[in-house]
N, C-alpha and C positions, 0 to 999 in steps of 0.2 A: 172403740176397742172394747171387746167383752173380756174382762179378766177371767183367767182360769187358774186356780190354785193346783199345783201339781201334788201328787200324793207323797206321803212320807216314805222314804226308803231307808233301808239300813245300809248305808254306805259311808265308810270312814273316808272323809275327804282331806282331813288334816293329817299331816305326817309329824309324828313326834320323833325328834332326833336330837343329837347333841349339837353343840356349837361348832359350826364349820369355819375354820380359820381362812382368812383371805389368802389366796394363792399368790405366788410370786408375780411381780409385774411382767407384763408382756414385753418382749424384746422389740417389737416393731408394730406399728399401727396396722391393723387388718380390718377392713370394712365389715361392720356387722350388718347382716342382711336386713333389708328394709322391712320385711315381714316380721322379723324378730323384734325390731325396735318399735314398730308402729302397729303391731297387732294389739288387741285388747288384753289386759292383764288376766292372769288365771284367777287371781284373788283380788278383792277390794280391801277397804279398811276394816278393822276388827275392833270390837268393844266388849268389855266385860259387863255382865249383868251387875246391878247394884250390890248383890250379895256375893259377887265374884265366883259363883259356882258354874256359871255358863258363859260361853264365849260365842258371840254372833259375828258373822262376817258375810260378805257376798263372795260367791265362788262360781266359776264356770262349770255348769253341769249340763252336758250336752252342748247345745248351741247358744245357751242363754246364761246370764248371770242370775243366780238364785240366792235367796236369803237362807243361810245355813246357821243352825244352832248346834254348838258343841257342848256336850256334857264333859266337863274337865275331869271329873272323878272317874266316870265310866269310860272315858276316852272313846266316845262315839260321836259321830257327826251326822246330822239329818238335814237335808234341804226341806224347809217348811213352806216356802212360798216362791212362786215364780209364774211367768206368763209365757204363752207360746209366741207372742208377737212383741214382747218388750223385755227389758232387763231391769232388775232391781239395782238401782244406782245409789241409793242413800237409805240409811236406817238409823233409828235411835231406840234405846230402851225406854219404855213407859214405866215399867216396874219389873220385878223379877219374873213375872209370868207373861208379859205382853210387850210387843214391839210395834213400832210404826215405821212405815217405809214408803218411798216414792219410786217412780219408774221413769225410764227413758228407753230409747231404742238405739242400740249399738250396731244394728245390722242394716237398717233401712235409711233411706234418704229423708231429709227434713220435711218434705211435702207430706209424708205419712207419719211424721213424728207426733206422738200424743202429747198433750199438755202434761205438766208435772202433777199427776194425780197423787193422792195420799191415801194410804191403806193401813190397816192394823190387823194383827194376828197374834194368837197365843203361841207360846214356845213349842207346843206340840203340834202346831199346824191347824188347830181348830179355831172356831169363832172369828173367821175372816170378816172384815168389815171395810167397805169402801167409804172413806171419810170425805174425800173431795173428788169430784168426777174428773175424767180426762177429756180433753178436747182435741179433735182432729181438724186439720186444715180444710176449709171449705173450698168450693170450686174457684171462688174469687180469692186470689192470694191476699188481698188487703183484709178480707174478712178473717183470715187465719190470724193475722196480727191483732185485729180488733177484738177477737173473741178468745184470745189466749189467757189462761189463768194459771198462775204459779202459786203453789201452796208450800210453805216452808215451816218445818218444825222449829219452834222457838224454845220451848222448855217443857219438861214433864212436871206435872202437878203432884207433888209428893203425897203419898198415902191414898192415891186414887188411880183410876184408869183414865184420867183427864190429861190433856196436853194443851199448851198454848200454840196456836198456829197463826202465822202471818200469811195473808192472801193478797196477791196483787193481780188485778185484771188490767190488761194492757190498754184498755180505753179509759182507765182511771189514773189519776196522777199519784194519789197516795195509796197506802195499804190499809187493810183491815186486820185487826188482831182479835182472834176469837179464842175462847176457852171451849174445848170440844171433848166430849166423852167418846173414847175410842171403841166402846162396845155398842152404844145406842146411836152414835152419830150426832146426838143432840149438841147444839152449840149456842153460845151466847156471846155477845160483844164483851170484850174485856176493857173496852175504852168507851166511856160515856162522859160527856162534859168537857171534851178536849176540842178546841177549835183549830182550824187549818187542816192541811193535808198531812196525815201521819206518815213519817218516813222510817221510823225504827222503834223498837220496843225493848225493854230491859227487865228481866225477871230476877227475883231473888232465888235463894237455894231451894225454897219450898215450891217454886213455880208460880208465885204470885207476881203479876205484872205490876212493877213499882214505878217505872219511869218510861216516858215516851218522848220522842222528838216530833215536832210538826213544823210545817212551813206555812206562813200566812200569805195573803195575796200580794204583799209587798216584798216577798222573798226573805223575810226575817225568820230566823230559826228560833223556835220556842222549845224550852225544856219544861216538861210537866212531871210532877211527882205526887205520889199518894203514900200515906203511911201504912195502909193495909188494904186488903181486897175490898172492904166495904167503906173505905174512906173516900172523900171527894178528891178529885184531881185539882192540883194547884199549879199555877204557872210560877216557876221559881227562877227562871232566867229567860232573857230575850236578847238575841244577838243580831247585829246589823249585817245580815247575809249568812248564807250557808257555809261560807269559808272564813268567817270572822276569826281573827287570831286569838280571841279570848274565850272561844268555845270550850266547854267542859263536856265530855262524853261519858255517860254512865258505863260502868263495867261490872259492877256487882254491889252487894249490900252486906253490911256487917250483921251478925246474928242478932244483936240488940236493936237493930233498926235505926240507930242514931247516926250511922255513917254510911255514906255512899262512896264506893271506890270509883274513881273517874280517871280518864286520861285527859291531859291538858298540857299546853306548852306555855302557860302563863309564867313570865319571868325567865324563860329559857328558850332555846331554839328547838330542841327535840321534845316530842311528847313524852311525858313521864306519867307514872301512876301515883295519884295522890289520894289521901283521905279527905272527903268533903263533908263538912259538918252541916247536917241537914237543918238543925235548929237555927244555927247562925247564918246558914246559906253562904258559906265561904270555904275556900280551899284551906286544908290543913297540912298535915305532915306529908312529905314526899316519901313514897315507899320504894320505888324502883325507877331508875333512870339509866340511860346509856348516852355517852357523850356524842355519838355520831348517828345513832339510829333511834327511830321512834319506838316507844313502848306504849302501844295504844290498845292493849287488850291482853288476851291470853291468860286470864286469871284462873288459877287452879283452886277450886273451892270444895271443901269437904261436904258431900251431899247430905250427910247426917247432921253435922253440927253447924254448917254454914261458915266455918272458919276459913280464912284465907291461908292456904297452905304454901302457895308459890305462884310464880308468874313465868310463862313462856316468853322469851325474848327472841326476836328475829333480827339480828344485826347482820354482820357479814356471814355468820353461820347461826343456825338456831341453837338456843340453849335454854335451860331452865334455872331459875333462881328460886331457891326454896327457903321459906321461913321456918318450916318444920324440920327439926333435926333428924327425925327418923327418915323422912323422905330425902333429905340431903345426903345421908349416909348411903341409902339405897342407890341414889343417882351416882355417887362416887364409885360404888362397887361395880355397877353396870358399865359405866364409862371406862373403867379400867379393863373390864373384860372385852369391851367392844371399841377399841381405840379407832379414831378416824371416822367414827359414825356419830350422827346426831341421834340421841336416844331419848324418846319421850315416854314417861312412865305414867301409869294410871292404875287404879285398883285400890288395894288396902296396904298401907305401909307395914302392917303386922301380919299380913296374909298374902294372898296372891297379888302379884304385880305383873301387869301386861306391859311389855316393852315394844314400842314401835321403833325400829332401828333402821336408819337410812343414811345414804351418803351421796356424794357426787357421782359415785361409780356404781351404786346399787339402788334400784328403785325402792327397796325396803323389804324387811322381813319382820316377823313377829316372834317374840320369845315370851316365855313365862319365867319369872324370877321367883324362886323360893328362898326367902331370907334365912329361914332356919336351916335348910339343907345347903344353903349357899350354892344353889344350882341354877343354871340358866339354860332352859330347854327350848330349842327352836320349834315353833309350831308350823310355820309355812313362810315361803318367799312369795312376794306379790307377782314377780315374773321370774320364775326359777331358771328360765332359759338364758337369762342374762348372766354373763361371766364378769364379775366386777374387776378381776385382774386385767381384763382386756380393754377396759374402759379408760377414758381420759379423766384426768384430775382437774377440777375447777378451782382456780386460784383467785384469791381476792387481790385486785391490783388497781387501787385508786390512782388517778393522774390529775394533772392540773390543766384547767381550761385556759384559753388565752386571756381571760379577765381574772385569772388566779382562783376561780372557784374550784373547789375540790370536787372531782367527779368520781363517785364510786364506780367500780367496774369489776367484772369477772373475766378471767382469761383462761381458756382451756387449750392445751397444746396436744398434738397427736401423741398417743402413748408410744413411747420408744422413739428411736430415730433422732434426727437433728432437732435442735431447739432454736435455731437461728435461720434467718433467710426464708421463712415459711410463707406460703400463700395464706391469705387471711380472709375470713368471712366475718364481717361486722353484722351481728345478729341483733336487730333492734326490736325491743319489746313493744307491744301494743299499748292501748290505753288512751293517751300516753300517761295518764295519771295513775300509775301503778308501778311495780318494780319487778325485777327478776330476783330469784332466791337461790341460795346455795342448795344444791341437791341434784338428783338425777334428772337430766333434761334430754329427752329423746332427740331433739333437733341438734343439740350440741354434740351428742355422741355420734349421730349420723354424720356430721361434718368432720369432727375430730378424728374419728377412726378411718376417714378417707384421706387423711393427710393434711387437713386444713387447721390452722390456728383459728380460734373462735373468740371474738371480743364481744362482750355484752355490756355496753355502756349504760349507766344509770344517769342519763342526761338530766339537766335541770328540768323541773316539772315532775320528775319521778317522785313518787311518794315513799315514805318510810325513812327518809334521811334528814328530817328536820324541816322546819317552817321556811327557813331561808332558801333551801334548795328547791322546795316545792314552788314557792312564790316567784323565784327567779325565772321559772318557765312560763309564767302567765303571759299570754299574748305574744309568744315568741316562736310559734310554729314556723319552721323554715328559716329562722334567724338564729338566735343564740342556742336554741335547742339543737338545731342542726350542726352548728359550729362545735358543740360539745362532742358530737360523734366524730367529726373530722379531726378534732384535736386528739382523740384517742388513737386514731390511725397513725397520725404523725408521731405520737409518743412511741408507739411500738416500732415504727420505722427507725426512729432515732436510737432506740435501744438495740437495734439490730435483730429483733425478733422476727420482723416481717419484711418480705420482699416488696418494695414500693411499687413494683410493676405488676404485682399479682394480688390485687385487693378487690373484693366483691362485697356488696352490701345486700342484706336480705332481711325481710320482715313481713309481718302481716298486720292488717288494720292500720293503726297509726304507724306501725313499723313499715308497712307497705308505702305509706305516704313518705316516710323518711327515706326509703329506698329511692323513690322517684325524685324527691327533692334533692337528695344527695347527688344524683346523676346530673340534675340541673345546675346546682350551685357549685359543685366541684367536679366538673366533667373530666378533668385530667387525673383525678385521684383514683377513680374506680374503673376497673376493667369490665365490670358487668354488674347487673342488679337483678334481684329476684323479689317480686312483689306479689303477695296474695291478699286479696280483699282490701287493697289500699285506697285511702281517700285521695282522689285526684284533684278535687276542686273544693276548697274550703267553703265557698258559698253554697254548694249543693247540700252541705250538712244542715243549713238553715232553711232550705227551700224544698227539699224532697219530703213530701208529706207522708209517704208510705214507710218511712224508716220507723223502727220500733221506738226510737227516742224522740219522735216528732211531738207527740202529745205527752210531755213529761215535765217534771220539775227541773230536770237537767236542761231541757231546751229552754224553759222559762227563765231560769236563774243561773245555771252553771256555765253554759256555753259562752254567753256574752262576757262573763267575768274572767273565765280562764282562757278562752280562745280569742275573743274580741267581738266588738260590735261591727257587723258587716257594713253598716252605713258609715261609721266613723273610720274604719280601716279598709276602705274600698281599694285604695291603691296598694296597700300592703298585701291584701288577700290576692290580688292579681299577681303580684311579684312572687308570692309564696305558694301559688297553686300550680302543681306540675302541668296540668292540662293547658295552662296559659303560657307555659315556658318550655313546651316540648321541643321546640326548635333548638334549644341550647344543649340537649342531650347528645352525647357522643357514643356512649357505651351501649352495647346490646342489653335489652331488658326482657326478662321472662315475666310476662304480665298474666296473672291468673285471677279468676274470680268465680264465685258461685252464683247460679242463676236465682236462687231464692234467699239471698243474703238480705235480711231486713235491718241489720245494723249499719252496714255500708252497702247500700243497694248497688246492683250490678251496673247501673247507669254510670257510676264512677269509672269502672273498668272499660265500658264500651266507649265512653267519650275520650278516655285516654288512648285507647286503641286507635280511634279515628284520628286523634291529634298526631300520634306518632306516624301513622300511615301518611297523613297529609304532609308531614314534614320530611318524609322519606327516611325515617329512622329504622334501624335494625331492631326487630323485636319478635317475640313469639307470644301468641295469644292462646290461652286455654280457658274455656268456660266449662265449669263442672255442673252438669244438670242436677236439679233437685237436691242441692246442698245449700247449707246456710253459711253462717259466719264461722265456719270451721268444717272440718271434714268428718262426716259421720260414717259414711259407707266405707268399709275396709278397702274395696277395690279402687275407689277414688283416692283414698289416702295413699295407698301404695303407688298408684299411677302418678300422683302428685310428686312424691319424693323421687321416683324414677326419672321424671322429667327434670327435676332440679339436679339430680346426680349427673345426667347427661349434659345439661346446660353448663354446669360448672366445669366439668371435664373438658368441654369444648372451648370455653372462653377463658378459663383460669389456669387449668393444668394443675399438676401436683397431686391429684387424687390417685390413690392406689387402686389398681383395677381389680385385683383378686379379692373376692369376698370370702369371708370365713364361713364355710358351710356348717361348721360345728356349732355356730351360734344360731342355727335355724331351730 
């Protein structure tokens, strides 16, 4: 791909307007158009410059997402960078005059997708520099995987045009961390004298790399630290495995350099933020903790002084805990003005404050808060075509599994209308070692506004809810992890919320596995299933060499510990692989996959298709050409959800036929 910078234009893209109150709730669920929900947003994330005089964002200009800089005093906005064949998908400020950004392609299929190149440019659109090249897929699909390079911004180096960059090439197991000048492109390694494969890096407020993790040949996790940029690296901790319970993970550094702020779960179940004494090499004061959710990062650090101002916490809902009184007061004022929203603040407590405000019913919008004028002025909405009042509310609803383990969950009901006896979609997240979050979810709204209740169970093995919850899911694919999902359905049936005869299960990746395994294990519970990119055979995860996880530390040390040893669990893997148990399935299955999925290769879908056909089962098979482990092309994404809409209406019923054209 040959990058081309578009010219600067005098076009005001950002609208300055007053705060728009949330309209009254809709009386009845009305399906929001698929194109409205699943089209790309008009705007991306926004960030203030370090001096808070400029605002940068990504915005749809023509057919592509461009990098836009807004002069907040002059109230003018200019696109400064963009490409004809790619979208700006991520950016960060280097300093008040320069930005760094990376690209992706929102319009084309994955076979033409460039690698995550890295570029830099001045705020006026001058001095463009390609820092990391982009890579395209070769004729041989395996070569695309083996030659892919991803470059990620780690930190800006204060007082310079330099940044820290993490680079991963898919034929290597670890990452490289480089200090790079964004004007000349000159780079040098920021890590010398560290053994093992580097997995992560942690910088201080000035942008000096101060700590790294590496994994040795025996799978032990090593923590390295240095006192300054010219100081030697020292190994300060060694853990027996990458998931050892006594691991401490760096999150930041105090201005005096004596304390490292870390997340750890030592002496407790959930991760908390602690002060770590670097001289004594031991854990000190606990700063922030939550009784049921992990606090494993999210530090808010003053870029000028290096002081710890607060911490973002993602529990049942996101929130901010402030140590600085000025910021705490600003947060309270904004929260009072925007009730029902999660409001993330950044900028200067005594000057301009940027507010990112989002909710379960709103994809998000940005405001500027002026403390002196006590004004809150909306800048833009990420997807202004979405009407929050017509959307479903996401409710926190934990329940008890059969072995008494508390299972966190979210429940969304159709807006308006009945709240009992509803058809249910169990929406299972992928990973599986991740979690769902409170906020606007396009799939949830797609389903809920069509008359379905939506349950999102955070089954054991999900991360973010403590060590016990995470470890309870180890080696339990298709067993206790699956039972947790079943127990959630039965809980809603018992409460009268759900019609037991109208339940469907839906998910992608691991979620797709759980769909197929749910139909196998509980054939009388589900009326239908919808799987995209689902794992159909656990053994294939260990043997398919062209998966992008095949040559990785995850394959070497993670899979065996979390999923299990295929030699030792041979019979279990047979019993818990849908492809081996297809004959037990009774309900119809919508089975979809992408032809160029390198995370869960299409062989999983093809073998499951053949097993269902051989067993004489009812299913629909769709293979999306030139797509990967997600839907990139808009037409494929729209077609995917139209097929789901028709499949659910056919087998589950309860969906409202009329689509709200006003949401187009």
